[in-house]
N, C-alpha and C positions, 0 to 999 in steps of 0.2 A: 398812861394814867397811873397815878400813884396807887399804892395799896389802901390808903385811907379812902380814896375816891371809889375804889372797887368795892370795899366793904360797905361804904355808905349806899352805893347802888344796889347792892344785894339786900341790904336792910330795907331800902325804900321799896323795892319790888316785893319782898316778903310782906311787909306791913300793908301794902296796897292789895295784894291778893287776899290777905286775911280779912281786910276791911270789906272786900267785895263778897266774900263767901260767908261771913258772919251775918246774922240777923241785925237789922237796924235798931240798935239800942245804944245806951251810953258808951258801951265798949266800942261799937262800930264807929261812932262819932270820934272817939279818942283816937282810934287807929288812923282815921283820915288825917286828923291833926298832926299825928306822929309822922305819918308818911309825908305830908307836906313840909314839915320841918326837916325831916331827913333829906328830902330832895333839895331844899335850900342849902343844907350843909354839903351835899354832894356837889352842888354847883360852886360853892366856895372852895371846896377841895380841888376841883378842877382848875379853878382860876389861880389858886395858890401853887399848884403843881406845875403850871406852865412856866416854861423858861422864856421869858420875854427879854429880848436884846433891846436895850435902849441906846439910841444913837444920839448923843446930845449936840451933835454938829448939824445945824439946820442949813440946808443948801438951797 
């Protein structure tokens, strides 16, 4: 896992925990939106960090 993916995972967890413990107001809703977008970026970082070997020869 790349360092970008690790940092995005930590940020996602922190924002999700903050959204769970804060009262339901506009800040809590914003934190849920932020945590969802950070999770999406985390998944993109995981996909970008993978080293996929492409074999162009089809057998």
